[in-house]
DRENFIVO-753385 format. One record per residue (C-alpha): residue in three letters; x, y, z. Coordinates in steps of 0.25 Angstrom, whole numbers. Layout:
residues N
ATOM residuo    xx    yy    zz
ATOM     ALA     X     Y     Z
...
//
This chain:
residues 632
ATOM residuo    xx    yy    zz
ATOM     MET   -24  -115  -149
ATOM     HIS   -35  -105  -146
ATOM     GLU   -27   -99  -134
ATOM     MET   -15   -97  -143
ATOM     LYS   -23   -90  -153
ATOM     GLN   -30   -82  -142
ATOM     ASN   -16   -78  -136
ATOM     ARG   -11   -74  -149
ATOM     SER   -23   -65  -151
ATOM     LEU   -21   -59  -137
ATOM     ARG    -7   -57  -140
ATOM     GLU   -10   -48  -152
ATOM     ALA   -16   -37  -142
ATOM     PHE    -2   -32  -139
ATOM     GLU    12   -31  -143
ATOM     VAL    25   -31  -135
ATOM     LEU    33   -19  -138
ATOM     PRO    49   -20  -139
ATOM     PRO    56   -19  -126
ATOM     ARG    59    -5  -120
ATOM     LEU    68    -1  -108
ATOM     ILE    70    12  -101
ATOM     GLU    85    15   -98
ATOM     ASN    91    28   -93
ATOM     GLY    77    34   -93
ATOM     VAL    74    31  -108
ATOM     GLU    65    21  -113
ATOM     ARG    69    14  -126
ATOM     PRO    68     1  -133
ATOM     ALA    77   -11  -129
ATOM     GLY    91    -9  -136
ATOM     PRO   104   -16  -138
ATOM     GLU   107   -16  -124
ATOM     ASP    94   -24  -121
ATOM     GLU    91   -39  -124
ATOM     VAL    76   -41  -122
ATOM     THR    69   -55  -124
ATOM     LEU    54   -57  -122
ATOM     ARG    47   -70  -120
ATOM     GLU    32   -70  -122
ATOM     GLU    23   -81  -116
ATOM     CYS     8   -83  -115
ATOM     PRO     5   -90  -101
ATOM     MET   -10   -89  -103
ATOM     GLU   -20   -84  -112
ATOM     GLY   -19   -69  -114
ATOM     ILE    -7   -68  -106
ATOM     PHE     7   -65  -112
ATOM     ALA    20   -66  -104
ATOM     PHE    32   -58  -108
ATOM     THR    45   -61  -102
ATOM     ARG    56   -51  -106
ATOM     THR    71   -52  -102
ATOM     TRP    79   -39  -104
ATOM     LYS    94   -40  -104
ATOM     ASN   105   -29  -103
ATOM     LYS   114   -31  -114
ATOM     ALA   122   -19  -111
ATOM     ASN   136   -19  -104
ATOM     ARG   131   -10   -93
ATOM     GLU   121   -10   -82
ATOM     ARG   108    -4   -86
ATOM     LYS    95     1   -78
ATOM     ILE    83    -1   -86
ATOM     GLN    68    -2   -86
ATOM     THR    61   -11   -97
ATOM     VAL    48    -9  -104
ATOM     PHE    39   -21  -108
ATOM     GLU    28   -15  -117
ATOM     ILE    16   -20  -125
ATOM     ARG     7   -13  -134
ATOM     THR    -8   -16  -136
ATOM     LEU   -12   -18  -150
ATOM     TYR   -26   -12  -148
ATOM     PRO   -31     1  -143
ATOM     VAL   -33     2  -128
ATOM     GLU   -46     7  -122
ATOM     HIS   -44     4  -107
ATOM     TYR   -32     2   -99
ATOM     VAL   -28    -2   -84
ATOM     ILE   -16    -2   -75
ATOM     PRO   -23    -9   -63
ATOM     CYS   -23    -1   -50
ATOM     VAL   -17    11   -58
ATOM     LEU   -24    16   -71
ATOM     TYR   -38    12   -74
ATOM     ASN   -39    17   -89
ATOM     GLY   -31    29   -84
ATOM     ASN   -39    32   -71
ATOM     PRO   -48    42   -78
ATOM     TRP   -58    43   -66
ATOM     GLY   -55    51   -53
ATOM     LYS   -49    64   -48
ATOM     GLY   -36    58   -42
ATOM     LEU   -21    60   -47
ATOM     GLU   -18    45   -49
ATOM     PRO   -12    41   -62
ATOM     LYS   -21    43   -74
ATOM     GLY   -20    40   -89
ATOM     LEU    -8    33   -95
ATOM     THR     2    45   -93
ATOM     HIS     6    56   -84
ATOM     GLN    11    69   -91
ATOM     GLY    13    61  -104
ATOM     LYS    21    49   -98
ATOM     PRO    15    35   -96
ATOM     TRP    12    31   -82
ATOM     VAL    21    19   -77
ATOM     PHE    16    12   -65
ATOM     SER    23     2   -56
ATOM     TYR    18   -13   -56
ATOM     ASP    14   -12   -41
ATOM     ARG     3    -2   -44
ATOM     GLU    -4   -12   -53
ATOM     SER   -12   -24   -48
ATOM     ILE    -6   -32   -59
ATOM     PRO     9   -28   -60
ATOM     SER    12   -17   -71
ATOM     CYS    -1   -20   -77
ATOM     THR    -7   -12   -89
ATOM     LEU   -20   -17   -96
ATOM     THR   -25   -11  -109
ATOM     GLU   -38   -15  -116
ATOM     ASN   -50   -12  -125
ATOM     ASP   -63   -20  -127
ATOM     GLU   -56   -31  -134
ATOM     ILE   -42   -33  -128
ATOM     TYR   -34   -30  -115
ATOM     THR   -19   -31  -114
ATOM     ALA   -12   -31  -100
ATOM     LEU     3   -30   -97
ATOM     PHE     8   -33   -83
ATOM     ALA    21   -38   -76
ATOM     SER    23   -52   -71
ATOM     PRO    22   -53   -56
ATOM     ALA    30   -65   -56
ATOM     ASP    44   -60   -53
ATOM     PRO    49   -47   -47
ATOM     ILE    56   -42   -60
ATOM     SER    44   -43   -69
ATOM     ILE    34   -37   -59
ATOM     THR    43   -25   -55
ATOM     SER    37   -16   -66
ATOM     SER    29    -5   -71
ATOM     CYS    18    -2   -82
ATOM     SER    13     8   -91
ATOM     LEU     3    11  -102
ATOM     GLU     5    19  -115
ATOM     GLN    -6    21  -125
ATOM     GLU    -3    24  -140
ATOM     ASP   -11    33  -149
ATOM     SER   -17    21  -155
ATOM     GLY   -23    16  -142
ATOM     ALA   -14     5  -140
ATOM     MET    -6     4  -127
ATOM     ARG     8     1  -123
ATOM     GLN     8    -7  -110
ATOM     ARG    22    -6  -103
ATOM     ILE    29   -13   -91
ATOM     PHE    42    -7   -86
ATOM     HIS    52   -15   -78
ATOM     PRO    55   -12   -67
ATOM     VAL    46    -2   -59
ATOM     LYS    44    12   -63
ATOM     GLU    33    23   -62
ATOM     GLU    32    35   -70
ATOM     PRO    30    46   -74
ATOM     LEU    26    47   -59
ATOM     THR    23    38   -47
ATOM     TYR     9    38   -41
ATOM     CYS    14    39   -27
ATOM     ALA     1    43   -19
ATOM     ARG   -13    47   -21
ATOM     ASP   -12    58   -32
ATOM     LYS     3    59   -30
ATOM     TYR    15    56   -38
ATOM     ALA    30    53   -36
ATOM     PRO    41    54   -46
ATOM     PRO    42    42   -56
ATOM     SER    50    29   -51
ATOM     GLU    58    19   -59
ATOM     SER    67     7   -57
ATOM     TYR    76     0   -66
ATOM     ILE    81   -14   -70
ATOM     THR    96   -14   -68
ATOM     LEU   103   -24   -78
ATOM     SER   118   -27   -78
ATOM     PRO   124   -31   -92
ATOM     GLY   118   -44   -97
ATOM     GLU   108   -44   -86
ATOM     SER    93   -46   -89
ATOM     PHE    79   -46   -82
ATOM     THR    66   -53   -86
ATOM     VAL    52   -49   -84
ATOM     THR    39   -54   -87
ATOM     VAL    26   -46   -91
ATOM     TYR    12   -51   -96
ATOM     THR     2   -46  -105
ATOM     ALA   -13   -51  -104
ATOM     VAL   -22   -49  -115
ATOM     GLY   -37   -52  -117
ATOM     LYS   -51   -47  -120
ATOM     PRO   -58   -39  -109
ATOM     GLU   -71   -46  -103
ATOM     TRP   -76   -32  -102
ATOM     LYS   -72   -18  -107
ATOM     ASN   -61   -12   -99
ATOM     PHE   -59   -25   -91
ATOM     GLY   -47   -31   -97
ATOM     MET   -41   -30   -83
ATOM     ALA   -51   -40   -79
ATOM     ALA   -46   -51   -88
ATOM     LEU   -31   -47   -85
ATOM     LEU   -34   -49   -70
ATOM     ASP   -39   -63   -73
ATOM     GLN   -27   -66   -82
ATOM     TYR   -17   -61   -72
ATOM     SER   -23   -69   -60
ATOM     VAL   -22   -82   -68
ATOM     LEU    -7   -78   -72
ATOM     PHE    -4   -74   -58
ATOM     PRO   -14   -79   -48
ATOM     LEU   -16   -71   -35
ATOM     THR    -9   -78   -24
ATOM     THR   -12   -72   -10
ATOM     LYS   -14   -77     4
ATOM     ALA   -22   -71    16
ATOM     VAL   -13   -67    27
ATOM     HIS   -23   -70    38
ATOM     PRO   -35   -80    39
ATOM     GLN   -49   -73    38
ATOM     GLU   -52   -75    53
ATOM     LYS   -40   -66    56
ATOM     ILE   -44   -56    45
ATOM     TRP   -58   -55    51
ATOM     GLU   -52   -53    65
ATOM     TYR   -43   -42    60
ATOM     GLY   -54   -35    53
ATOM     VAL   -63   -35    65
ATOM     GLY   -52   -31    74
ATOM     TYR   -48   -19    66
ATOM     ALA   -63   -15    64
ATOM     LYS   -65   -14    79
ATOM     ARG   -52    -6    80
ATOM     LEU   -58     4    71
ATOM     ILE   -71     6    80
ATOM     THR   -71    20    86
ATOM     GLU   -81    32    86
ATOM     CYS   -84    43    77
ATOM     LYS   -90    54    85
ATOM     GLY   -95    44    95
ATOM     VAL  -100    34    84
ATOM     LYS   -93    20    83
ATOM     SER   -88    17    70
ATOM     PHE   -75    12    63
ATOM     ILE   -64    22    60
ATOM     ILE   -58    21    47
ATOM     GLY   -44    16    51
ATOM     THR   -31    18    59
ATOM     LEU   -18    25    57
ATOM     PRO    -5    25    64
ATOM     GLY    -2    37    74
ATOM     GLU    11    43    78
ATOM     ASP    11    33    90
ATOM     GLY    12    22    80
ATOM     LEU    -2    17    84
ATOM     PHE   -15    16    75
ATOM     HIS   -26    26    77
ATOM     TYR   -39    29    71
ATOM     ARG   -39    39    60
ATOM     THR   -43    52    65
ATOM     ASP   -53    58    55
ATOM     GLU   -66    51    60
ATOM     CYS   -67    42    48
ATOM     PHE   -77    32    51
ATOM     GLU   -82    27    37
ATOM     LEU   -94    19    33
ATOM     GLY   -87    12    22
ATOM     TRP   -75    14    13
ATOM     CYS   -63    14    22
ATOM     GLY   -70    14    35
ATOM     GLN   -80     3    32
ATOM     ASN   -88     5    45
ATOM     ALA  -100    -2    40
ATOM     LEU   -92   -14    35
ATOM     PHE   -83   -15    47
ATOM     ALA   -96   -15    56
ATOM     ARG  -102   -26    48
ATOM     MET   -90   -34    49
ATOM     LEU   -91   -33    65
ATOM     LEU  -105   -38    64
ATOM     GLU   -99   -50    55
ATOM     ASP   -88   -52    66
ATOM     TYR   -99   -54    76
ATOM     GLY  -106   -64    67
ATOM     ARG   -93   -71    66
ATOM     THR   -87   -70    80
ATOM     GLY   -98   -66    89
ATOM     ASP   -90   -54    93
ATOM     ARG  -101   -45    99
ATOM     ASP   -91   -33    99
ATOM     SER   -91   -34    84
ATOM     LEU  -106   -34    84
ATOM     SER  -108   -22    93
ATOM     GLN   -97   -14    86
ATOM     GLY  -102   -17    72
ATOM     VAL  -117   -14    75
ATOM     GLU  -114    -1    82
ATOM     ILE  -106     4    71
ATOM     LEU  -116     0    60
ATOM     ASP  -127     6    69
ATOM     ASN  -119    19    69
ATOM     TRP  -118    20    54
ATOM     ALA  -132    16    51
ATOM     GLU  -137    26    61
ATOM     ARG  -128    38    58
ATOM     ALA  -124    36    43
ATOM     PRO  -137    38    35
ATOM     ALA  -140    52    31
ATOM     ALA  -154    57    28
ATOM     SER  -151    54    13
ATOM     GLY  -148    40    15
ATOM     LEU  -133    42    13
ATOM     LEU  -124    37    23
ATOM     CYS  -113    44    31
ATOM     VAL  -100    37    28
ATOM     GLN   -92    43    39
ATOM     MET   -97    42    53
ATOM     ARG   -92    57    55
ATOM     ASP  -102    61    44
ATOM     THR  -114    56    52
ATOM     PHE  -112    68    61
ATOM     ARG  -113    78    49
ATOM     LYS  -122    71    38
ATOM     GLY  -126    84    32
ATOM     GLU  -112    87    28
ATOM     ALA  -107    74    25
ATOM     SER  -105    66    12
ATOM     SER  -104    51     9
ATOM     ASP   -98    42    -2
ATOM     THR  -104    31    -9
ATOM     CYS   -93    21    -6
ATOM     ASN   -95    22     9
ATOM     MET  -110    23     8
ATOM     GLY  -110    10     0
ATOM     TRP  -101     3     9
ATOM     GLY  -109     7    21
ATOM     ALA  -123     4    16
ATOM     ALA  -119   -10    11
ATOM     GLU  -112   -13    24
ATOM     LEU  -124    -8    32
ATOM     VAL  -133   -18    24
ATOM     ARG  -124   -30    26
ATOM     ALA  -123   -26    41
ATOM     TYR  -138   -26    42
ATOM     ARG  -139   -40    36
ATOM     LEU  -128   -45    45
ATOM     ALA  -134   -39    57
ATOM     ARG  -147   -46    54
ATOM     SER  -140   -59    53
ATOM     LEU  -134   -56    67
ATOM     GLY  -148   -54    72
ATOM     MET  -148   -39    72
ATOM     GLU  -157   -29    64
ATOM     LYS  -150   -16    60
ATOM     PRO  -160    -9    51
ATOM     ALA  -153     4    52
ATOM     TRP  -141    -2    45
ATOM     LEU  -149    -6    33
ATOM     GLN  -157     7    33
ATOM     ALA  -144    15    32
ATOM     ALA  -140     7    20
ATOM     ARG  -154     8    14
ATOM     GLY  -154    23    15
ATOM     LEU  -141    24     7
ATOM     CYS  -146    15    -4
ATOM     ASP  -159    22    -5
ATOM     PHE  -152    35    -7
ATOM     PHE  -144    30   -18
ATOM     LEU  -156    23   -25
ATOM     SER  -160    37   -28
ATOM     HIS  -147    43   -30
ATOM     PHE  -140    34   -41
ATOM     ASP  -136    43   -52
ATOM     GLU  -134    37   -66
ATOM     ARG  -122    46   -69
ATOM     PHE  -114    43   -56
ATOM     GLY  -121    32   -49
ATOM     PHE  -120    34   -34
ATOM     GLY  -109    44   -34
ATOM     LYS   -98    45   -23
ATOM     GLU  -101    55   -13
ATOM     TRP  -114    60    -7
ATOM     LYS  -118    71     3
ATOM     LEU  -126    64    14
ATOM     THR  -138    73    10
ATOM     GLY  -138    66    -3
ATOM     GLU  -130    74   -14
ATOM     CYS  -120    68   -22
ATOM     LEU  -106    75   -20
ATOM     ASP   -98    66   -29
ATOM     GLN  -103    57   -40
ATOM     GLY   -90    50   -45
ATOM     GLY   -85    36   -45
ATOM     THR   -89    22   -44
ATOM     ILE   -90    23   -29
ATOM     GLY  -105    23   -29
ATOM     GLY  -103     8   -32
ATOM     PHE  -101     6   -17
ATOM     LEU  -116     8   -15
ATOM     LEU  -119    -4   -24
ATOM     CYS  -116   -14   -12
ATOM     ALA  -126    -6    -3
ATOM     PHE  -137    -8   -14
ATOM     VAL  -134   -22   -15
ATOM     GLU  -134   -25     0
ATOM     MET  -147   -17     1
ATOM     TYR  -154   -25   -10
ATOM     LYS  -148   -38    -3
ATOM     GLU  -154   -34    10
ATOM     THR  -168   -28     6
ATOM     LYS  -170   -34    -8
ATOM     GLU  -175   -21   -13
ATOM     GLU  -174   -20   -28
ATOM     PRO  -170    -5   -29
ATOM     TYR  -157    -8   -22
ATOM     LEU  -153   -19   -31
ATOM     ARG  -157   -11   -43
ATOM     MET  -148     1   -39
ATOM     ALA  -136    -9   -36
ATOM     GLU  -137   -14   -50
ATOM     LYS  -139    -1   -57
ATOM     ALA  -127     6   -49
ATOM     LEU  -118    -6   -51
ATOM     ARG  -121    -6   -66
ATOM     PHE  -118     9   -66
ATOM     TYR  -104     8   -59
ATOM     VAL  -100    -4   -67
ATOM     GLU  -104     3   -81
ATOM     ARG   -98    17   -78
ATOM     ASP   -86    13   -70
ATOM     LEU   -82    -2   -69
ATOM     ASN   -84    -5   -84
ATOM     GLY   -72     5   -86
ATOM     PHE   -64    -3   -76
ATOM     PHE   -64     7   -65
ATOM     CYS   -71    11   -52
ATOM     THR   -69    24   -45
ATOM     ALA   -70    32   -32
ATOM     GLY   -72    21   -21
ATOM     ALA   -59    24   -15
ATOM     LEU   -63    36    -8
ATOM     ASP   -50    42    -6
ATOM     THR   -47    43   -21
ATOM     THR   -55    47   -33
ATOM     CYS   -51    37   -43
ATOM     ILE   -52    24   -50
ATOM     ASP   -51    13   -39
ATOM     LYS   -54    -1   -35
ATOM     GLU   -63     1   -23
ATOM     THR   -76     5   -30
ATOM     SER   -76    -8   -38
ATOM     ILE   -79   -16   -25
ATOM     PRO   -94   -12   -24
ATOM     LEU   -95   -16   -39
ATOM     ILE   -89   -30   -36
ATOM     LEU   -98   -32   -24
ATOM     SER  -111   -27   -29
ATOM     SER  -109   -34   -42
ATOM     VAL  -107   -47   -36
ATOM     GLU  -119   -45   -27
ATOM     LEU  -128   -41   -38
ATOM     PHE  -124   -53   -46
ATOM     GLY  -128   -62   -34
ATOM     LEU  -141   -54   -32
ATOM     THR  -145   -53   -47
ATOM     GLY  -138   -64   -55
ATOM     LYS  -135   -54   -66
ATOM     ASP  -122   -57   -73
ATOM     ILE  -119   -42   -75
ATOM     TYR  -116   -41   -60
ATOM     LEU  -106   -52   -61
ATOM     GLU   -99   -45   -73
ATOM     TYR   -99   -32   -64
ATOM     ALA   -93   -39   -52
ATOM     ARG   -82   -45   -61
ATOM     LYS   -79   -32   -67
ATOM     ALA   -78   -25   -54
ATOM     ALA   -70   -36   -48
ATOM     TYR   -60   -36   -60
ATOM     TYR   -59   -21   -58
ATOM     PHE   -56   -22   -43
ATOM     THR   -46   -33   -45
ATOM     SER   -38   -25   -55
ATOM     TRP   -34   -17   -42
ATOM     MET   -30   -30   -35
ATOM     TYR   -15   -34   -35
ATOM     HIS   -12   -47   -42
ATOM     TYR     2   -48   -38
ATOM     ASN    12   -45   -27
ATOM     VAL    20   -32   -28
ATOM     LEU    35   -32   -25
ATOM     TYR    40   -24   -13
ATOM     PRO    53   -22    -6
ATOM     ALA    55   -30     7
ATOM     GLU    55   -18    16
ATOM     SER    41   -13    11
ATOM     ASP    29   -15    20
ATOM     PHE    23   -25    11
ATOM     GLU    34   -34    12
ATOM     ARG    36   -32    27
ATOM     PHE    22   -34    30
ATOM     GLY    18   -45    20
ATOM     PHE     9   -37    10
ATOM     THR     7   -42    -4
ATOM     THR    -1   -35   -15
ATOM     MET    -8   -46   -22
ATOM     GLY   -23   -44   -19
ATOM     GLY   -22   -30   -14
ATOM     THR   -30   -19   -22
ATOM     ALA   -25    -6   -26
ATOM     VAL   -34     6   -22
ATOM     SER   -36    15   -33
ATOM     ALA   -30    23   -45
ATOM     GLN   -27    34   -35
ATOM     HIS   -23    26   -23
ATOM     HIS   -12    16   -27
ATOM     HIS   -11     6   -15
ATOM     ILE   -16    -7   -11
ATOM     ASP   -27   -10    -1
ATOM     ALA   -36   -21     5
ATOM     TYR   -49   -17    -2
ATOM     GLY   -49   -29   -11
ATOM     VAL   -54   -38     0
ATOM     MET   -68   -32    -2
ATOM     ALA   -69   -38   -15
ATOM     VAL   -66   -52   -10
ATOM     PRO   -80   -58    -7
ATOM     ALA   -85   -52   -21
ATOM     LEU   -73   -58   -28
ATOM     LEU   -76   -72   -22
ATOM     ARG   -90   -71   -26
ATOM     LEU   -85   -68   -40
ATOM     ALA   -77   -80   -40
ATOM     ASP   -89   -89   -36
ATOM     ILE   -98   -83   -46
ATOM     THR   -88   -83   -58
ATOM     GLY   -80   -95   -54
ATOM     ASP   -68   -87   -57
ATOM     SER   -57   -90   -46
ATOM     LEU   -49   -78   -49
ATOM     TRP   -59   -70   -41
ATOM     ARG   -57   -79   -29
ATOM     GLN   -42   -77   -31
ATOM     ARG   -43   -62   -31
ATOM     ALA   -52   -62   -19
ATOM     LYS   -42   -70   -11
ATOM     ALA   -30   -61   -16
ATOM     LEU   -39   -48   -11
ATOM     TYR   -42   -55     2
ATOM     ASP   -28   -60     5
ATOM     ASN   -22   -46     2
ATOM     THR   -30   -39    12
ATOM     THR   -26   -49    23
ATOM     GLN   -11   -43    23
ATOM     CYS    -6   -33    33
ATOM     ILE   -17   -34    43
ATOM     SER   -12   -30    57
ATOM     ASP   -12   -40    68
ATOM     GLY   -12   -29    78
ATOM     GLU     3   -33    82
ATOM     THR    12   -33    71
ATOM     PRO    18   -19    67
ATOM     ILE    15   -15    52
ATOM     ARG    24    -3    48
ATOM     GLY    29    -2    62
ATOM     LYS    15    -1    68
ATOM     VAL     5   -11    74
ATOM     ARG    -8    -9    67
ATOM     PRO   -22   -12    74
ATOM     PHE   -26   -26    73
ATOM     GLY   -33   -30    60
ATOM     SER   -29   -17    53
ATOM     GLN   -23   -16    39
ATOM     ASN   -18    -4    31
ATOM     GLU   -26     1    20
ATOM     GLY   -14     4    10
ATOM     PHE    -4    -5     4
ATOM     HIS     5     3    -4
ATOM     HIS    10    -6   -15
ATOM     CYS    15     4   -25
ATOM     SER    22    17   -25
ATOM     TRP    10    24   -19
ATOM     GLY     8    31    -6
ATOM     MET    19    24     2
ATOM     GLU    31    15    -1
ATOM     ARG    28     3   -10
ATOM     GLY    24    -8    -1
ATOM     SER    19     0    11
ATOM     LEU     7    -2    20
ATOM     ASN     0    11    25
ATOM     ASP    -4    13    39
ATOM     TRP   -19    16    37
ATOM     LEU   -27     5    43
ATOM     VAL   -41     8    37
ATOM     ALA   -54     1    41
ATOM     TRP   -58    -5    27
ATOM     PRO   -48   -16    25
ATOM     SER   -52   -24    37
ATOM     SER   -67   -22    34
ATOM     PHE   -65   -27    20
ATOM     ARG   -58   -39    24
ATOM     LEU   -69   -42    34
ATOM     TYR   -79   -40    23
ATOM     ALA   -72   -50    14
ATOM     ILE   -72   -61    24
ATOM     SER   -86   -58    28
ATOM     GLU   -92   -58    14
ATOM     ALA   -85   -70     9
ATOM     ASP   -87   -77    23
ATOM     MET   -82   -90    17
ATOM     GLY   -70   -93    27
ATOM     THR   -60   -93    16
ATOM     LEU   -66   -81     8
ATOM     ARG   -67   -92    -3
ATOM     LEU   -54   -88    -7
ATOM     ARG   -49  -102   -11
ATOM     GLU   -55  -109   -22
ATOM     LYS   -68  -117   -19
ATOM     GLN   -64  -132   -16
ATOM     PRO   -70  -142   -25
ATOM     GLU   -82  -149   -19
//
């Protein structure tokens, strides 16, 4: 009885508006030529399923688009179209879609741009309402979504069948193509049936209705994925590609950022001398993983290569200020160079971890720890109450760009320094800075500027918030850090695909077996999927253990499994070319952005391999604990 009353109360948050259609370019209510029936069900608390059948009663063939529309019965203060619009994308300098309209016309986005199909979510402090298409059948999922706000503050949430995008199609970074549309063709007497869902509830935290929706959706439609390769093979692939990338920058051994195909059809090193400490190049992490490989396999080549590269960075990267060069080429011109806090944070954290690992292998490498200490000591005295750690710094110590959540990447460096040294200033700074970035940014359900090739809202910058929050909870036992970790993890998984998009048989995805579930979209400015989510796997597994919530384990498994797809065995051609052993392309173009839908790009960058190695190393449980614990 209580559940029935609760559902009745939740159902009062919205109303279903009369059916509408678009025919011959004109939108109008259903008329005499349309027979529309609607069945409403409640499969679980807070979830309402609407199954609508639309029949053509005319004596002629018709091509139509249909509109399913609900209206919130409350004023909306915050909204999300996951992977596309985070409350209108107000932060950033890019030309990605912003707000609800373009030149006065509502944005309409295809289902494949969203991590939940055709999903829109509207909320205030007391209530959220989400509308999304059913992923259970091809007709229902092939759809688009839109939001329109009334003067009263109420919002209309709309799903169109089939797919359309207007008034423009966001087709590449900061670029647009003409609108696109498709139609349902109905012969006389023919009908079609679709199912859509609404989800309603009270947000646990302000602006976090999406967190509850993710839980509801994952119960309604559980994540179901399978790893393509066993972990032993994934490890072999990762180490193999790491060694393939070892070369020299002006005579100094490092990992180059990646490989691209040449006119000869073979893959060659990128030619711009890009040897990067963190972010896409992941020199420090790759080198640490080679030390880890020695510990696992006894491969002395892995040990010697990893040690030499870490020595090179520890010796050459530190500037007099304590800041670190993040490109090896900049070590030859420190007075002119600048560095970003994303790369520096990655690098310093990995140098501390590598120092700890080396000691366990019987080696003392104080220079590695000292390089990380110098960076942390610089930022102990350069945290700013207005902008935190900032984004870009001259190596001489002047801040060039204060913007974004990107400074959060330094959190992991401070946490690792405290774990290693037990010196309180590092812990206090980690706590202070984490609180700053959560309160200023994450509490608004956005993070920014960590994807360095964009200036926008993104998913990448939430990773250090997840990792450091989980670590700080373990170190201090303070419940606030568990809250921060859950918030950051929910935000991150709002970018994770919870279903498999449909593609034509001739697409790369179908030909090479790539599925979208568990993949993560990059940012509001870069609409493609990548393997970045695997970096969150160990932290999500820890969340599952801490909270007892098995959905975190389910998500971790989906993230990991997704990243095991389309890794080259060094023999099988992909897109007509044999890729280096262990390599994987960075971009999976899952929507109308950048390439044909369902395409793999040919940029074989370093970081996906290093992230997979990290996930296996950090979890280090043989099965990544991706299955539920067996009863004792």
